[in-house]
C-alpha positions as CSV (number, residue, x, y, z in Angstrom):
1,M,20.1,-88.8,-62.7
2,E,16.4,-87.9,-62.5
3,S,16.6,-88.2,-58.7
4,C,19.4,-85.7,-58.6
5,Y,17.3,-83.3,-60.7
6,N,14.3,-83.6,-58.4
7,I,16.5,-83.0,-55.4
8,I,18.0,-79.8,-56.9
9,N,14.5,-78.6,-58.0
10,N,13.1,-79.1,-54.5
11,I,16.0,-77.1,-53.1
12,M,15.4,-74.3,-55.5
13,E,11.6,-74.2,-54.9
14,N,12.2,-74.1,-51.1
15,E,14.7,-71.3,-51.6
16,I,12.3,-69.3,-53.7
17,K,9.6,-69.8,-51.1
18,N,12.0,-68.7,-48.4
19,N,13.0,-65.6,-50.4
20,L,9.3,-64.8,-51.0
21,S,8.6,-65.1,-47.4
22,K,11.4,-62.7,-46.5
23,T,10.1,-60.2,-49.1
24,K,6.7,-60.4,-47.6
25,K,8.1,-59.9,-44.2
26,I,10.0,-56.8,-45.4
27,I,6.9,-55.4,-47.1
28,L,4.8,-56.1,-44.1
29,F,7.4,-54.5,-41.8
30,V,7.5,-51.4,-44.1
31,I,3.7,-51.2,-44.1
32,I,3.6,-51.6,-40.3
33,A,6.3,-48.9,-39.9
34,I,4.5,-46.5,-42.2
35,A,1.3,-47.1,-40.3
36,L,3.0,-46.6,-36.9
37,A,4.7,-43.4,-38.2
38,G,1.3,-42.1,-39.4
39,I,-0.3,-42.9,-36.1
40,I,2.6,-41.2,-34.2
41,G,2.4,-38.2,-36.6
42,V,-1.4,-37.9,-36.0
43,V,-0.9,-38.2,-32.3
44,Y,2.0,-35.6,-32.4
45,Y,0.1,-33.3,-34.7
46,K,-3.0,-33.5,-32.5
47,Y,-1.5,-33.4,-29.1
48,F,2.0,-32.0,-29.4
49,Y,2.3,-29.9,-32.7
50,D,-0.7,-27.6,-31.8
51,S,-0.2,-24.5,-29.6
52,T,-1.9,-24.2,-26.3
53,L,-3.5,-20.8,-25.4
54,R,-4.8,-19.8,-22.0
55,V,-6.4,-16.4,-21.5
56,N,-6.9,-15.3,-17.9
57,V,-9.2,-12.3,-17.6
58,T,-10.4,-10.0,-14.8
59,P,-13.4,-9.6,-14.4
60,T,-13.9,-13.3,-14.9
61,D,-17.3,-13.0,-16.7
62,S,-15.7,-11.0,-19.6
63,I,-16.2,-12.4,-23.1
64,I,-13.1,-13.8,-24.7
65,R,-12.9,-14.3,-28.5
66,V,-10.0,-15.7,-30.5
67,N,-10.7,-15.2,-34.2
68,G,-14.3,-15.0,-33.3
69,E,-14.3,-18.3,-31.3
70,I,-15.5,-17.8,-27.7
71,L,-13.1,-19.3,-25.1
72,T,-13.7,-20.1,-21.4
73,N,-11.8,-18.0,-19.0
74,N,-8.4,-19.4,-17.9
75,Q,-9.0,-22.7,-19.8
76,A,-6.2,-24.1,-22.1
77,T,-7.4,-24.3,-25.7
78,K,-5.5,-25.9,-28.7
79,F,-4.8,-23.8,-31.8
80,K,-2.9,-24.5,-35.0
81,P,0.3,-22.4,-35.3
82,G,-0.5,-19.0,-36.8
83,T,-1.6,-15.5,-36.1
84,Y,-4.8,-14.9,-34.1
85,H,-6.8,-11.9,-33.1
86,V,-7.7,-11.9,-29.3
87,A,-10.5,-9.7,-28.2
88,V,-11.8,-9.4,-24.6
89,S,-14.9,-7.4,-23.9
90,R,-17.4,-6.5,-21.1
91,V,-20.1,-3.9,-20.8
92,D,-18.7,-0.6,-19.4
93,Y,-15.1,-1.8,-19.8
94,I,-12.5,-0.8,-22.4
95,L,-12.1,-3.3,-25.2
96,Y,-8.9,-5.3,-25.2
97,E,-7.6,-6.3,-28.6
98,K,-4.3,-7.9,-29.6
99,D,-2.9,-9.9,-32.5
100,I,-0.7,-12.8,-31.3
101,K,1.5,-15.3,-33.2
102,L,1.4,-18.9,-32.0
103,G,4.3,-21.1,-32.7
104,A,4.2,-24.9,-33.0
105,S,4.3,-27.1,-29.9
106,R,4.3,-24.1,-27.5
107,S,2.1,-22.9,-24.6
108,Y,1.0,-19.3,-24.2
109,N,-0.6,-17.5,-21.3
110,I,-2.2,-14.1,-21.5
111,S,-3.4,-12.2,-18.5
112,V,-5.9,-9.3,-19.2
113,D,-7.1,-6.9,-16.5
114,L,-9.9,-4.9,-18.2
115,R,-10.2,-1.3,-17.2
116,K,-13.5,0.4,-16.7
117,I,-14.6,3.1,-19.1
118,P,-14.5,6.3,-17.0
119,R,-17.7,8.3,-16.6
120,L,-17.8,12.0,-16.6
121,S,-18.7,13.6,-13.3
122,E,-20.0,17.2,-12.7
123,V,-17.7,19.1,-10.4
124,V,-20.2,21.7,-9.1
125,E,-24.0,21.9,-9.2
126,E,-24.3,25.1,-11.2
127,K,-23.5,26.6,-14.6
128,L,-20.3,28.6,-14.7
129,S,-17.8,30.3,-17.0
130,F,-14.2,31.4,-17.3
131,S,-12.8,28.4,-15.3
132,V,-9.0,28.3,-14.8
133,A,-6.4,26.5,-12.7
134,T,-4.8,28.3,-9.8
135,E,-1.1,29.1,-10.1
136,D,-0.1,25.9,-8.2
137,H,-2.5,23.8,-10.3
138,E,-4.1,22.4,-7.2
139,S,-7.5,24.3,-7.4
140,I,-9.9,25.8,-9.9
141,L,-11.4,29.3,-10.1
142,Y,-14.6,30.2,-11.9
143,L,-17.3,32.7,-12.2
144,G,-20.6,31.4,-10.9
145,N,-23.8,32.4,-9.0
146,S,-25.4,33.6,-12.3
147,G,-22.3,35.6,-13.2
148,K,-22.1,37.5,-9.9
149,T,-19.4,35.8,-7.8
150,I,-16.0,34.2,-8.3
151,Y,-15.4,30.9,-6.5
152,Q,-12.4,28.7,-5.8
153,I,-12.7,24.9,-5.7
154,N,-10.2,23.4,-3.3
155,K,-9.3,19.8,-2.5
156,I,-10.4,18.7,-6.0
157,L,-7.6,16.2,-6.6
158,G,-8.0,12.5,-5.9
159,D,-10.9,11.4,-3.8
160,Q,-10.9,14.4,-1.4
161,N,-14.1,16.1,-0.4
162,K,-14.0,19.2,-2.4
163,E,-14.3,22.6,-0.8
164,L,-16.1,25.5,-2.5
165,V,-15.1,29.1,-1.4
166,A,-16.4,32.4,-2.6
167,I,-13.4,34.7,-3.1
168,T,-15.3,37.8,-4.1
169,P,-18.6,39.4,-3.0
170,D,-21.6,39.3,-5.3
171,V,-20.4,42.4,-7.3
172,F,-20.3,41.3,-10.9
173,S,-22.7,41.5,-13.8
174,N,-22.7,41.4,-17.6
175,I,-19.1,40.0,-17.7
176,S,-18.1,39.1,-21.3
177,N,-14.5,38.0,-20.5
178,I,-12.0,37.5,-17.7
179,I,-8.3,37.7,-18.5
180,W,-6.6,36.1,-15.5
181,S,-3.1,37.0,-14.4
182,H,-0.7,34.1,-14.3
183,N,-0.6,34.2,-10.5
184,R,-4.4,34.6,-10.3
185,K,-4.1,37.5,-7.9
186,L,-5.4,39.9,-10.5
187,A,-8.1,39.7,-13.3
188,I,-8.8,42.0,-16.1
189,I,-12.6,41.9,-16.6
190,K,-14.5,42.9,-19.7
191,K,-18.0,44.1,-19.2
192,G,-20.4,44.1,-22.1
193,A,-18.8,44.9,-25.5
194,T,-16.3,47.6,-24.4
195,Q,-15.9,48.3,-20.7
196,T,-12.6,47.1,-19.1
197,L,-11.9,46.7,-15.4
198,L,-9.0,45.6,-13.3
199,Y,-10.0,43.5,-10.3
200,D,-7.4,43.1,-7.5
201,F,-8.0,40.1,-5.3
202,K,-7.3,41.0,-1.7
203,R,-8.1,37.4,-0.8
204,Y,-8.6,37.9,2.9
205,D,-10.6,41.1,2.7
206,L,-13.7,40.6,0.6
207,I,-15.1,44.0,1.5
208,H,-12.4,46.4,0.4
209,Q,-11.8,45.1,-3.1
210,E,-10.2,47.5,-5.6
211,I,-11.8,48.0,-9.0
212,Y,-10.3,50.3,-11.7
213,D,-12.1,51.3,-14.9
214,W,-9.9,51.6,-18.0
215,G,-12.4,53.0,-20.5
216,D,-14.2,51.7,-23.5
217,D,-11.6,51.6,-26.3
218,I,-9.4,48.6,-25.1
219,R,-9.7,45.4,-27.1
220,D,-7.6,42.2,-26.6
221,I,-5.3,42.2,-23.5
222,V,-2.4,40.0,-22.5
223,W,-0.2,39.7,-19.3
224,N,3.6,39.3,-19.2
225,S,5.1,36.3,-17.4
226,D,5.4,38.0,-13.9
227,D,2.1,39.9,-14.1
228,T,3.7,43.3,-13.8
229,K,3.0,44.5,-17.4
230,I,0.1,44.3,-19.8
231,I,-0.1,44.8,-23.6
232,Y,-3.4,45.6,-25.2
233,F,-4.8,46.7,-28.6
234,K,-6.4,50.1,-28.4
235,T,-8.8,51.9,-30.8
236,P,-9.3,55.4,-29.5
237,Q,-11.8,57.8,-31.0
238,T,-9.0,59.5,-33.0
239,G,-9.2,56.5,-35.3
240,E,-5.8,55.1,-34.5
241,K,-5.1,51.4,-34.1
242,V,-2.2,50.9,-31.6
243,L,-0.5,48.5,-29.3
244,V,0.0,49.9,-25.8
245,Q,2.3,48.5,-23.1
246,A,1.6,49.6,-19.5
247,N,2.0,48.6,-15.9
248,K,-0.5,46.2,-14.5
249,D,-2.7,49.1,-13.3
250,N,-2.6,50.7,-16.7
251,T,-0.1,53.4,-15.6
252,N,3.0,54.4,-17.6
253,Q,1.2,53.8,-20.9
254,E,3.6,53.5,-24.0
255,I,2.6,53.0,-27.6
256,I,4.8,50.3,-28.9
257,Y,3.3,49.8,-32.3
258,N,1.0,51.7,-34.6
259,F,-0.9,49.6,-37.2
260,K,-1.9,52.6,-39.4
261,D,0.1,51.3,-42.3
262,T,-1.0,47.7,-42.0
263,Q,-4.1,45.6,-42.8
264,I,-4.5,44.7,-39.2
265,K,-7.9,45.7,-37.8
266,N,-8.7,43.8,-34.6
267,P,-5.9,41.4,-33.7
268,K,-5.8,38.7,-31.1
269,L,-2.6,38.8,-29.0
270,Y,-0.4,36.2,-27.3
271,W,2.7,37.0,-25.2
272,S,5.5,34.5,-25.1
273,S,6.5,33.3,-21.7
274,D,10.0,34.7,-22.1
275,D,8.4,38.1,-22.7
276,K,10.4,38.6,-25.9
277,K,7.8,38.3,-28.6
278,L,4.1,38.9,-29.2
279,L,1.9,36.9,-31.6
280,V,-0.4,39.2,-33.5
281,I,-3.2,37.2,-35.2
282,D,-5.4,39.0,-37.8
283,S,-5.5,38.7,-41.6
284,Q,-2.4,36.5,-41.2
285,L,0.0,35.5,-38.5
286,Y,2.6,38.0,-37.3
287,I,5.4,38.1,-34.7
288,L,6.3,41.4,-33.1
289,D,9.8,41.5,-31.5
290,L,9.3,43.5,-28.3
291,Y,12.9,44.7,-28.3
292,T,13.4,45.8,-31.9
293,K,9.6,46.6,-32.4
294,A,9.9,44.8,-35.8
295,L,6.7,43.2,-37.1
296,R,6.9,40.4,-39.6
297,G,4.4,38.1,-41.1
298,I,5.4,34.4,-40.8
299,T,2.6,32.7,-42.7
300,Q,0.2,33.6,-45.6
301,E,-2.5,31.5,-44.1
302,K,-5.3,33.2,-42.1
303,P,-5.4,31.4,-38.7
304,S,-8.3,32.0,-36.4
305,E,-6.0,31.5,-33.4
306,A,-2.4,30.8,-32.5
307,M,-0.2,30.3,-29.5
308,F,3.5,29.8,-28.6
309,T,4.7,26.4,-27.6
310,P,5.6,26.2,-23.9
311,D,9.3,26.4,-24.6
312,N,8.8,29.4,-27.1
313,T,10.5,27.6,-29.9
314,G,7.5,27.2,-32.1
315,I,3.9,28.2,-32.8
316,I,0.7,26.2,-32.9
317,Y,-2.1,27.7,-35.0
318,N,-5.5,26.7,-36.3
319,G,-5.2,26.9,-40.0
320,P,-7.2,25.7,-43.0
321,S,-5.7,22.2,-42.6
322,G,-6.4,22.1,-38.8
323,L,-3.8,22.3,-36.1
324,T,-0.4,23.2,-37.5
325,Y,3.1,23.6,-36.1
326,I,5.7,26.0,-37.5
327,D,8.9,27.4,-36.0
328,L,9.4,31.1,-35.2
329,E,10.7,31.7,-38.8
330,G,7.6,30.2,-40.3
331,N,9.5,27.0,-41.4
332,N,9.3,23.3,-40.5
333,R,5.6,23.3,-41.0
334,R,3.9,20.1,-39.7
335,E,0.2,19.4,-39.8
336,L,-1.0,17.6,-36.7
337,G,-3.8,15.7,-38.5
338,V,-6.6,17.1,-36.3
339,S,-9.0,20.1,-36.5
340,S,-9.7,21.8,-33.3
341,D,-10.1,25.3,-31.9
342,L,-7.5,26.4,-29.5
343,N,-10.0,26.8,-26.7
344,K,-10.4,23.0,-27.0
345,V,-6.7,22.2,-26.4
346,A,-4.3,22.3,-23.4
347,W,-0.6,21.6,-23.1
348,F,0.1,18.3,-21.4
349,D,3.8,18.8,-21.5
350,N,6.3,20.8,-23.7
351,N,5.9,18.4,-26.6
352,T,2.3,17.1,-26.2
353,L,-1.1,18.7,-26.7
354,F,-4.3,17.4,-25.4
355,A,-7.2,18.1,-27.7
356,A,-11.0,17.7,-27.9
357,I,-11.9,16.8,-31.4
358,N,-15.5,17.3,-32.7
359,N,-17.0,13.9,-33.5
360,G,-20.7,14.7,-33.8
361,K,-22.7,14.4,-30.6
362,F,-19.6,13.5,-28.4
363,D,-16.2,15.1,-28.7
364,K,-13.2,12.7,-28.7
365,F,-10.1,13.3,-26.7
366,Y,-6.6,12.8,-28.0
367,K,-3.0,13.3,-26.7
368,I,-1.0,14.5,-29.7
369,S,2.8,14.6,-30.1
370,I,4.1,17.8,-31.6
371,S,7.3,16.2,-32.9
372,D,5.8,13.4,-34.9
373,G,2.0,13.9,-34.8
374,A,1.4,10.5,-33.0
375,K,-2.1,10.4,-31.5
376,E,-3.4,8.5,-28.5
377,E,-7.1,8.3,-27.9
378,Y,-8.7,8.6,-24.4
379,I,-12.2,7.1,-23.8
380,Y,-15.1,8.1,-21.6
381,Y,-18.8,7.5,-21.2
382,S,-21.4,10.2,-20.9
383,D,-25.2,10.4,-20.7
384,V,-25.3,13.8,-22.3
385,S,-23.9,15.4,-25.4
386,I,-20.3,16.7,-24.9
387,K,-18.8,19.7,-26.7
388,A,-15.7,20.3,-24.6
389,S,-13.8,23.6,-24.2
390,N,-11.5,25.3,-21.7
391,L,-9.5,22.2,-21.0
392,I,-7.6,22.2,-17.6
393,F,-5.0,19.9,-16.1
394,L,-4.2,20.1,-12.4
395,S,-0.8,19.0,-10.9
396,D,-1.3,15.2,-11.0
397,K,-2.5,15.2,-14.6
398,K,-4.5,12.1,-13.9
399,S,-7.8,13.9,-14.6
400,L,-9.0,16.4,-17.2
401,F,-11.3,19.2,-16.3
402,F,-13.4,21.0,-19.0
403,T,-16.6,22.8,-19.6
404,S,-19.5,21.7,-21.8
405,D,-22.7,23.7,-22.0
406,N,-21.3,25.8,-19.1
407,I,-21.0,22.7,-16.8
408,L,-17.6,21.9,-15.3
409,Y,-16.8,18.2,-15.8
410,R,-14.1,15.9,-14.5
411,L,-12.7,13.0,-16.6
412,D,-10.3,10.5,-15.1
413,L,-8.0,9.7,-17.9
414,E,-8.0,6.3,-19.5
415,T,-6.4,5.6,-22.8
416,I,-7.9,2.9,-25.1
417,K,-4.5,1.2,-25.2
418,Y,-3.5,-1.6,-22.9
């Protein structure tokens, strides 16, 4: 009986040992599996989960930074998934900046071709004034030679060798303003404070130029669209303050408005390109309908300057809040978010102004959308202080011409955006 008990007991002990052995095996297997999974996870996380970023830059010696970390050009670098700031810089080049989002287990390649910061170049080697584009926007006219001669700069676009031509003899002196006709074949010239002359450019006969003296009581003058008519503000010795319309040679004079019952004393004028309306800028902004001869104020603000939009549907003026847009009824007022005189702006197209904005020693240049006020900055390098005025675009619109300290400069346009 005891022998049977011992046999049973041995069987049970062996079974327990076997079960314990199996449990140990299972536990060991689980431990090994967890360890392997961890190792695989680490390997995956290190070599497969991370993103790979490669930045290929021209010029190749540019400095590449990703969240401040300097990378080697065109070398693959591992990054944890997330958002990173990429900056590429080089002396004399426009800074490239971009935020990128890197996903897990993916490769990214960025190619950056840095653009040089354009340098200003002087167009002619003398001080000048009253520069303007020719009618075809291929050349520039200006008064030079110490204010004695009018010149035309030809072949100024692209990399051509420019050609400088005197289109008048050395006949001028003491010129205070030039009001060019649209076709540039005529110019109304103000001498000193009061004298007004009409200069008729017989371009192929520099000897027999025609000069007409209009007297001393004419103030601001504007041309109509086809240069056949003029309107000017006149203050004769009788004490009247009137608007006069006349032929281009000041014949057939007609008083079209008398300001005797108004507060207007010395207005600036701007004729719409459709010849229908006249802006009158004085104590406030007025529009004169040239058909009905009705004068109406359209804003209570006192702008220093104003002009019609190229399509004659609105007005831009320099008010207390800076450059502002309104429609012809004085409604839909939109502030453009910049302050600039109108002699520091030019139309880039029907909906876009190009403006020089005072920024201390160097003006900044912006392209500004009239419809939504969006601004795009253009960059340049200069060794001298720049206070730009009289902005000019020629036909290709790849370069901006302007004067600063009576020097005519050329700036090849480069936006700060990539």
